[in-house]
C-alpha positions as CSV (number, residue, x, y, z in Angstrom):
1,M,94.1,98.8,14.4
2,E,97.7,97.7,14.9
3,P,98.0,94.2,16.3
4,L,100.1,95.3,19.4
5,L,97.6,98.0,20.1
6,R,94.7,95.6,19.8
7,S,96.3,93.3,22.3
8,F,97.1,96.2,24.7
9,I,93.6,97.6,24.5
10,E,91.9,94.2,25.0
11,D,94.0,93.4,28.0
12,R,93.6,96.8,29.7
13,R,89.9,97.0,28.7
14,E,89.3,93.6,30.5
15,R,91.0,94.9,33.6
16,V,88.9,98.1,33.5
17,E,85.7,96.1,32.9
18,R,86.3,94.0,36.0
19,T,87.0,97.1,38.1
20,L,83.7,98.7,36.9
21,E,81.8,95.4,37.6
22,D,83.0,95.5,41.2
23,L,82.3,99.3,41.6
24,L,78.8,99.4,40.3
25,P,75.8,98.2,42.4
26,G,74.1,94.9,41.4
27,A,71.0,95.1,39.1
28,E,68.7,94.2,42.0
29,D,70.5,96.2,44.7
30,L,68.0,99.1,44.7
31,A,64.9,97.1,43.8
32,P,62.1,98.0,43.2
33,S,63.9,100.9,41.6
34,P,65.4,100.2,38.2
35,L,68.5,102.3,39.1
36,G,70.9,99.4,39.8
37,G,70.2,97.8,36.4
38,A,70.2,101.2,34.6
39,L,73.6,102.1,36.0
40,R,75.0,98.8,34.7
41,Y,73.2,99.3,31.4
42,A,74.8,102.7,30.9
43,V,78.4,101.6,31.7
44,L,79.1,98.0,31.2
45,G,79.8,95.9,28.1
46,S,80.1,98.6,25.4
47,G,82.2,101.6,24.6
48,K,85.8,102.0,23.5
49,R,87.1,102.6,27.1
50,L,89.6,105.0,25.6
51,R,89.7,107.3,28.6
52,P,90.5,104.6,31.2
53,I,92.9,102.9,28.8
54,L,94.7,106.3,28.6
55,V,94.9,106.3,32.4
56,L,96.6,103.0,32.4
57,A,98.9,103.8,29.4
58,G,99.8,107.1,31.1
59,C,100.8,105.2,34.3
60,E,102.9,102.7,32.4
61,A,104.6,105.4,30.4
62,V,106.1,106.8,33.6
63,G,107.2,103.3,34.8
64,G,104.3,102.8,37.1
65,D,102.3,99.6,37.8
66,A,98.8,99.7,36.3
67,G,97.2,98.3,39.5
68,P,97.0,101.6,41.4
69,A,95.7,103.3,38.2
70,L,92.6,101.1,37.9
71,A,90.5,103.1,40.4
72,P,91.1,106.5,38.6
73,A,90.6,104.7,35.3
74,A,87.1,103.5,36.5
75,A,86.5,107.0,37.8
76,V,87.0,108.7,34.4
77,E,84.8,106.1,32.7
78,C,82.0,106.8,35.2
79,I,82.3,110.6,34.5
80,H,82.3,109.9,30.7
81,A,79.3,107.6,31.0
82,Y,77.3,110.1,33.0
83,S,78.0,112.8,30.5
84,L,76.7,110.6,27.7
85,V,73.5,109.7,29.6
86,H,72.8,113.3,30.3
87,D,73.8,114.6,26.9
88,D,71.4,112.2,25.2
89,L,68.4,113.5,27.2
90,P,65.6,115.3,25.3
91,A,66.6,118.6,27.0
92,L,70.0,118.5,25.5
93,D,70.8,116.4,22.3
94,N,67.7,114.2,22.4
95,D,69.4,111.1,21.0
96,D,67.9,107.6,20.7
97,L,71.0,105.5,20.1
98,R,74.3,105.3,22.0
99,R,76.9,102.6,21.7
100,G,74.7,100.6,19.4
101,Q,71.8,100.4,21.8
102,P,68.9,102.5,22.9
103,T,70.0,105.5,25.0
104,T,69.4,105.1,28.8
105,H,66.3,107.3,28.9
106,K,64.8,105.3,26.1
107,A,65.7,101.9,27.7
108,F,64.3,103.1,31.1
109,N,62.8,106.6,31.4
110,E,64.0,110.2,31.7
111,A,63.8,110.4,35.4
112,T,66.0,107.2,35.8
113,A,68.5,108.5,33.3
114,V,68.9,111.7,35.2
115,L,69.5,109.7,38.4
116,V,71.9,107.4,36.6
117,G,74.1,110.4,35.6
118,D,73.9,111.8,39.1
119,A,74.9,108.5,40.7
120,L,77.8,107.9,38.2
121,Q,79.3,111.4,38.9
122,T,79.4,110.8,42.6
123,L,80.6,107.2,42.2
124,A,83.6,108.5,40.3
125,F,84.9,110.4,43.2
126,Q,84.0,107.6,45.6
127,A,86.2,105.3,43.5
128,I,89.2,107.6,43.9
129,A,88.6,108.4,47.6
130,D,88.5,104.6,48.3
131,A,91.6,103.8,46.3
132,G,93.8,102.4,49.1
133,Q,96.8,101.8,46.8
134,L,97.2,105.5,46.4
135,D,98.4,107.8,49.1
136,V,96.1,110.6,50.4
137,P,97.9,113.5,48.7
138,T,97.7,111.7,45.3
139,R,94.0,111.0,45.8
140,L,93.4,114.6,46.7
141,E,95.2,115.8,43.6
142,M,93.4,113.4,41.4
143,T,90.0,114.6,42.8
144,R,90.9,118.2,42.1
145,R,92.0,117.5,38.5
146,L,89.0,115.3,37.7
147,A,86.5,117.8,39.3
148,H,88.1,120.6,37.2
149,A,87.9,118.6,34.0
150,A,84.3,117.5,34.5
151,G,82.7,120.8,35.8
152,H,82.1,124.2,34.5
153,A,85.8,124.8,33.7
154,G,85.8,121.7,31.6
155,M,83.3,119.2,30.2
156,V,80.1,120.8,31.5
157,G,81.2,124.3,30.5
158,G,82.0,123.0,27.0
159,Q,78.6,121.4,26.7
160,A,76.9,124.7,27.7
161,L,78.9,126.6,25.2
162,D,78.1,124.1,22.5
163,L,74.4,124.4,23.2
164,A,74.6,128.2,23.2
165,Q,76.3,128.3,19.9
166,E,73.7,126.2,18.0
167,D,72.4,128.1,14.9
168,R,75.2,130.7,15.3
169,A,78.2,131.3,13.1
170,I,81.4,131.1,15.1
171,G,85.1,131.2,14.3
172,M,88.0,128.8,14.9
173,E,89.0,130.2,18.3
174,A,85.5,129.8,19.7
175,L,85.1,126.3,18.2
176,Q,88.4,125.2,19.7
177,R,87.5,126.5,23.1
178,I,84.2,124.5,23.1
179,H,86.0,121.3,22.2
180,R,89.0,121.7,24.5
181,L,86.5,122.0,27.3
182,K,83.8,119.6,26.2
183,T,85.9,116.7,24.9
184,G,89.6,117.6,25.4
185,A,89.6,118.3,29.2
186,L,88.6,114.7,30.2
187,L,91.0,113.1,27.7
188,R,93.9,115.3,28.9
189,T,93.0,114.6,32.6
190,S,92.9,110.8,32.0
191,V,96.6,110.8,31.0
192,E,97.4,113.1,33.9
193,L,95.7,110.8,36.4
194,G,97.7,107.8,35.0
195,A,101.0,109.8,35.5
196,L,99.9,110.6,39.1
197,A,99.1,107.0,39.8
198,G,102.6,106.2,38.6
199,T,104.1,108.8,41.1
200,A,105.4,111.0,38.4
201,D,106.7,114.5,39.2
202,G,104.8,117.6,38.2
203,E,106.9,118.3,35.1
204,T,106.2,114.8,33.8
205,V,102.5,115.1,34.5
206,D,102.4,118.3,32.6
207,A,104.2,116.8,29.7
208,L,101.7,114.0,29.4
209,G,98.9,116.6,29.9
210,A,100.2,118.4,26.8
211,Y,100.0,115.1,24.9
212,G,96.5,114.7,26.2
213,R,95.5,118.2,25.2
214,H,96.5,117.6,21.5
215,I,94.9,114.2,21.2
216,G,91.7,115.6,22.8
217,L,91.4,118.1,20.0
218,A,92.2,115.5,17.3
219,F,89.6,113.2,18.8
220,Q,86.8,115.8,18.6
221,I,87.9,116.8,15.0
222,T,87.7,113.2,14.0
223,D,84.3,112.8,15.7
224,D,83.0,115.7,13.7
225,V,84.3,114.1,10.5
226,L,82.9,110.7,11.3
227,D,79.5,112.4,11.9
228,V,79.6,113.4,8.3
229,E,81.3,110.4,6.7
230,G,80.3,107.6,9.0
231,D,77.1,105.6,9.3
232,T,74.9,104.9,12.2
233,A,75.7,101.1,12.3
234,A,79.5,101.7,12.6
235,L,79.2,104.7,14.9
236,G,76.8,103.1,17.4
237,K,75.0,106.5,17.5
238,T,73.0,108.5,15.0
239,A,75.1,109.8,12.1
240,G,74.4,113.3,10.9
241,A,73.2,114.5,14.3
242,D,75.6,117.5,14.3
243,A,74.0,118.9,11.1
244,E,70.5,118.1,12.3
245,H,71.1,120.1,15.5
246,R,73.0,122.8,13.5
247,K,76.0,122.4,15.7
248,A,79.3,124.2,15.1
249,T,81.8,121.6,13.8
250,Y,85.2,121.5,12.1
251,P,83.9,120.2,8.7
252,A,81.2,123.0,8.7
253,L,83.8,125.6,9.4
254,L,86.9,124.2,7.5
255,G,85.6,121.5,5.2
256,L,86.4,117.7,5.5
257,E,89.9,117.7,4.0
258,E,91.2,120.7,6.0
259,S,89.6,119.2,9.2
260,K,91.5,115.9,8.6
261,R,94.7,117.8,8.1
262,L,94.2,119.7,11.3
263,A,93.6,116.4,13.1
264,R,96.8,114.9,11.8
265,T,98.7,118.0,12.9
266,E,97.4,117.7,16.4
267,I,98.5,114.1,16.6
268,E,102.0,115.0,15.3
269,R,102.2,117.7,18.1
270,A,101.0,115.1,20.6
271,L,103.7,112.6,19.6
272,E,106.4,115.3,20.1
273,W,105.6,115.4,23.8
274,L,106.3,111.6,24.1
275,T,109.9,111.7,23.0
276,P,111.4,111.8,26.4
277,F,109.5,108.7,27.5
278,G,111.0,106.2,25.0
279,E,109.6,102.8,24.5
280,A,107.4,103.0,27.6
281,A,105.2,105.5,25.8
282,E,104.6,103.3,22.7
283,P,101.0,102.5,23.7
284,L,100.3,106.2,24.0
285,R,101.8,106.7,20.5
286,A,99.7,103.9,19.1
287,L,96.5,105.3,20.8
288,A,97.2,108.7,19.3
289,R,97.3,107.2,15.8
290,Y,94.2,105.1,16.5
291,I,92.3,108.3,17.4
292,I,92.4,109.6,13.8
293,D,92.4,106.2,12.0
294,R,89.2,104.9,13.7
295,D,85.9,104.4,12.0
296,H,83.7,104.9,15.1
C-alpha cells in the first residue's frame, strides 16, 4: 500500500471507528440479551472500512469537509456489516470465519445473528436521519440512494441472484449483473453519499457514481481471484469457498489471467471519471489502485 494512502486510510478509519463506537449500543445495554455485545462484535475493531472511507474520500474530492460525511459513512458500514452477518448464516453461505474471527452466529448463536443484522440495517438509516450537520433534503436523498443500493434493486437482489445461480452455467452478462448488484451497488453509493455530504451538484454526484460503479466491479473480480489464489489467514475468511459452493465467478468463467486483466480495465475506466477533480481526488485514485493490488 502506498504510504500516503496508508496514512489517509488510518486517519479516516480512526474517525469512522469513533463514530461507530458512539452509534452502537453498549455491550450491556440490552442485558440479559447478548444483542448489544453481538452488535459491537460484528462491527468494531476489524474490517478494511473501505466503504466508509470511500464516503469520506468522495466528500473531500468535491471540496467538502469530512465531518458531515461521518454519519453516512457509519451508515454504509452498518449496512455492509449486516450483510456479512446474514450472508454467513447456514441458510445462505454457511461460513465459520469472517474478518479473522468466528462469524457472529458461531460466536453467539443463529437467532442473535439474525437480530444483529436486523438491528444494523435499521441503525444505518437512523444514523442518516439523526445527522444534524446535513440538511433535510440531503438526508432524504441519502436515505433513498442507500435503501436502493441495499435492497432488492441492489445488494439483496444480487445475493438472491447469486444463490439462484449456484450449480448453473451462466454467461458474462448474468455474472456482471449479479456483482453490480451484490457488491457494486453499495460501493458506488458510498462515493455518491460522500459527494452529497460535500453538497455536490447532480452531475458531480453522477460522475463519482460512475467511478464507484467501475471500482465495484473491479473489487468483486479481485475478490473472486483472491478466493482462488489467497489463503484463509490473509483473507480473514475461508479461502476456496466459492468453488466449494459452486458459485459463478470470474476465474471460473474467464480464467485467472483474463479476470485480472478485466479488473485492471475497470480501474482504468474508473480513473478516467476522476480527471475533472484534480488533486482533490488523489485519495480516490489511490483507493482504486489498492482495490486490485490488495491481498485480502
